[in-house]
C-alpha positions as CSV (number, residue, x, y, z in Angstrom):
1,X,120.0,103.6,99.5
2,X,119.3,107.3,100.1
3,X,116.3,107.9,97.9
4,X,115.3,104.4,96.6
5,X,111.5,104.4,97.2
6,X,110.5,101.4,95.1
7,X,111.6,98.6,92.9
8,X,109.8,97.3,89.8
9,X,110.2,93.7,88.6
10,X,108.9,92.8,85.2
11,X,107.8,96.2,84.0
12,X,107.5,94.9,80.5
13,X,105.2,91.9,81.4
14,X,101.9,92.1,79.5
15,X,99.5,90.3,81.7
16,X,96.5,92.1,83.2
17,X,97.5,91.8,86.8
18,X,99.5,94.5,88.5
19,X,101.0,93.2,91.8
20,X,101.9,95.6,94.6
21,X,103.8,94.9,97.8
22,X,103.5,98.0,100.1
23,X,105.4,96.5,103.0
24,X,108.2,94.6,101.2
25,X,111.2,95.5,103.3
26,X,112.4,96.8,106.7
27,X,115.0,99.2,105.2
28,X,115.5,102.5,106.9
29,X,117.1,105.1,104.5
30,X,120.4,106.5,105.8
31,X,118.9,110.1,105.8
32,X,116.2,109.0,108.3
33,X,117.8,109.4,111.7
34,X,121.1,108.1,110.3
35,X,119.4,104.9,109.1
36,X,118.3,104.0,112.6
37,X,114.8,104.3,114.1
38,X,116.2,103.6,117.6
39,X,115.0,100.0,117.6
40,X,117.1,96.9,118.1
41,X,117.5,94.4,115.2
42,X,115.1,91.9,116.7
43,X,112.3,94.6,116.6
44,X,113.2,95.6,113.1
45,X,112.9,91.9,112.1
46,X,109.3,91.7,113.4
47,X,106.1,92.3,111.5
48,X,105.9,95.8,112.8
49,X,108.7,96.8,110.4
50,X,107.6,95.0,107.3
51,X,105.3,92.2,106.0
52,X,107.4,89.1,106.5
53,X,107.5,86.9,103.4
54,X,105.2,89.2,101.3
55,X,107.8,90.3,98.8
56,X,108.8,86.8,97.9
57,X,105.2,85.8,97.3
58,X,104.6,89.0,95.3
59,X,107.6,88.3,93.1
60,X,106.6,84.7,92.6
61,X,103.1,85.7,91.6
62,X,104.5,88.3,89.2
63,X,106.5,85.6,87.4
64,X,103.6,83.1,87.3
65,X,101.0,85.7,86.2
66,X,103.2,87.6,83.7
67,X,102.6,90.6,85.8
68,X,104.8,93.5,86.9
69,X,105.5,93.9,90.6
70,X,106.0,97.1,92.5
71,X,107.7,96.7,95.9
72,X,108.5,99.4,98.4
73,X,112.1,99.8,99.5
74,X,111.5,101.4,102.9
75,X,110.1,100.1,106.2
76,X,106.4,100.8,107.1
77,X,107.8,102.3,110.3
78,X,109.6,105.0,108.3
79,X,106.3,105.9,106.6
80,X,103.4,103.6,105.7
81,X,102.7,103.5,102.0
82,X,99.4,101.7,102.7
83,X,98.0,104.8,104.4
84,X,96.6,108.0,103.0
85,X,98.5,111.2,103.6
86,X,96.0,112.4,106.1
87,X,95.8,109.1,108.0
88,X,96.9,109.5,111.7
89,X,98.8,106.1,111.5
90,X,100.9,107.2,108.5
91,X,103.9,107.6,110.8
92,X,103.5,105.2,113.7
93,X,104.9,106.1,117.1
94,X,103.7,102.9,118.9
95,X,103.1,99.6,117.2
96,X,102.1,96.3,118.8
97,X,103.5,97.4,122.1
98,X,106.8,98.8,120.7
99,X,107.6,102.5,120.9
100,X,109.5,103.8,117.8
101,X,111.9,106.3,119.3
102,X,112.9,108.2,116.1
103,X,109.2,108.7,115.2
104,X,108.3,110.2,118.6
105,X,110.6,113.1,117.8
106,X,109.5,113.5,114.1
107,X,107.9,116.8,113.4
108,X,105.7,118.0,110.5
109,X,108.8,118.9,108.4
110,X,110.2,115.4,108.9
111,X,106.9,113.8,107.9
112,X,106.7,116.0,104.8
113,X,110.3,115.0,103.9
114,X,109.4,111.3,104.1
115,X,106.3,111.8,102.1
116,X,108.2,113.6,99.3
117,X,111.1,111.2,99.1
118,X,109.4,107.8,99.7
119,X,105.6,107.7,99.9
120,X,104.8,109.8,96.9
121,X,107.4,108.3,94.6
122,X,106.2,104.8,95.4
123,X,102.6,105.7,94.6
124,X,103.6,107.6,91.5
125,X,105.3,104.4,90.3
126,X,102.2,102.3,90.9
127,X,100.0,104.9,89.2
128,X,102.3,105.1,86.2
129,X,102.3,101.4,85.6
130,X,98.6,101.1,86.0
131,X,97.9,104.0,83.6
132,X,100.1,102.3,80.9
133,X,97.9,99.2,81.0
134,X,94.5,98.4,79.5
135,X,92.0,97.4,82.2
136,X,94.6,96.4,84.8
137,X,93.6,94.3,87.8
138,X,95.3,95.4,91.1
139,X,96.5,92.7,93.5
140,X,98.1,93.8,96.7
141,X,100.1,91.2,98.7
142,X,100.5,91.5,102.4
143,X,101.2,89.2,105.3
144,X,99.9,89.1,108.9
145,X,101.3,88.0,112.1
146,X,100.0,84.8,113.7
147,X,99.3,86.5,117.0
148,X,99.5,90.1,118.3
149,X,100.7,90.6,121.8
150,X,98.0,89.8,124.3
151,X,95.6,88.7,121.6
152,X,94.2,85.3,120.6
153,X,96.0,83.3,117.9
154,X,94.8,83.9,114.4
155,X,93.5,80.7,112.7
156,X,93.4,82.0,109.1
157,X,96.0,80.9,106.5
158,X,94.9,83.5,104.0
159,X,92.8,86.7,104.5
160,X,91.0,88.6,101.8
161,X,90.3,92.2,102.5
162,X,88.0,94.5,100.5
163,X,85.8,97.5,100.8
164,X,82.9,98.4,98.5
165,X,84.2,96.3,95.5
166,X,83.8,92.6,96.2
167,X,83.6,91.5,92.5
168,X,86.9,89.5,92.8
169,X,87.1,89.2,96.6
170,X,84.0,87.1,97.2
171,X,84.6,84.6,94.4
172,X,88.3,84.4,95.4
173,X,87.4,83.7,99.0
174,X,85.1,80.9,97.8
175,X,87.9,79.5,95.6
176,X,90.4,79.6,98.4
177,X,88.1,77.8,100.7
178,X,87.5,75.2,98.0
179,X,91.2,74.6,98.1
180,X,90.9,73.7,101.8
181,X,92.6,76.9,103.0
182,X,91.3,78.5,106.2
183,X,90.4,81.9,104.6
184,X,89.3,85.1,106.3
185,X,86.5,87.2,104.9
186,X,87.7,90.7,105.8
187,X,89.8,89.0,108.5
188,X,92.1,89.3,110.4
189,X,91.0,92.9,110.1
190,X,88.7,95.0,107.9
191,X,90.0,95.9,104.5
192,X,89.5,99.6,103.9
193,X,91.1,102.8,104.9
194,X,90.4,106.0,103.0
195,X,93.4,106.8,100.8
196,X,95.1,103.5,101.2
197,X,96.7,101.8,98.3
198,X,93.7,99.8,97.0
199,X,91.5,102.9,97.4
200,X,94.0,105.1,95.6
201,X,94.9,102.8,92.7
202,X,91.9,100.6,92.3
203,X,88.6,101.8,93.9
204,X,89.0,105.4,92.7
205,X,89.4,104.2,89.1
206,X,86.8,101.4,89.2
207,X,89.6,98.8,88.6
208,X,89.0,95.2,89.7
209,X,91.2,94.4,92.8
210,X,92.2,92.1,95.5
211,X,94.1,92.5,98.8
212,X,95.5,89.2,99.9
213,X,97.0,88.6,103.3
214,X,99.0,85.4,104.0
215,X,99.9,84.4,107.6
216,X,103.5,85.0,107.8
217,X,104.6,81.9,109.6
218,X,103.6,80.1,106.3
219,X,105.9,82.3,104.1
220,X,108.9,83.1,106.3
221,X,111.2,81.0,104.2
222,X,111.9,81.2,100.4
223,X,110.3,77.7,100.0
224,X,107.1,78.8,101.7
225,X,107.0,81.9,99.6
226,X,107.5,79.9,96.4
227,X,104.9,77.4,97.5
228,X,102.2,79.9,98.2
229,X,102.9,81.9,95.1
230,X,102.4,78.6,93.1
231,X,99.2,77.9,95.0
232,X,97.7,81.3,94.6
233,X,98.5,82.1,91.0
234,X,96.2,79.5,89.3
235,X,93.4,80.5,91.6
236,X,93.8,84.1,90.8
237,X,93.7,83.4,87.1
238,X,90.7,81.1,87.4
239,X,88.7,83.6,89.4
240,X,89.5,86.5,87.1
241,X,88.5,84.4,84.0
242,X,85.3,83.1,85.7
243,X,84.1,86.6,86.7
244,X,84.5,87.9,83.2
245,X,85.9,91.2,84.5
């Protein structure tokens, strides 16, 4: 797994949706500090290393929506593909109370190496798929932890994050709430960082888009992932049809 930056599922699917999963795995490539960031397995299994359950939901949505899915094949702790190249949190040294030893020693040359071998190829794959499609709709799938250390529990089941383009976000929030889901409007955190994935592949091109966060205790099993993909898919299609985008 030396230079595997991404995986594409259903590249030949012809639906309008393009599903991305920036934080799909907790893989550390063998050329990054010999495949070890200096964290024990229980830390690499936490949300700090990847979005628990998100890849399963993304793949389920791809199948249901006849949409390709692009998933990262490296941990967000190696380098975060949902950050712009100039973002100071691109390579995290401390995350939710956990110090990442290998990153505290990473210099500019190491950051550049991870950009060239992982971050940039992943984004090139998303950009290429989007460019091949007529009027694509970008849907980024993430998950969030039920509670950060020292913080209050998060009540939302689903969060919808957005920046300046709320053409899909607002009607989708309303549709989720109509399903009875506790749905966050730019919660559990605000939805825009300059140069992030949605900015790069949707906002800068005027493409309709959504960033969906599902609370990860709801999708930490294959059954939970399948259930939430099945719930979300018809709502996504209904909202897209109703907006006329």
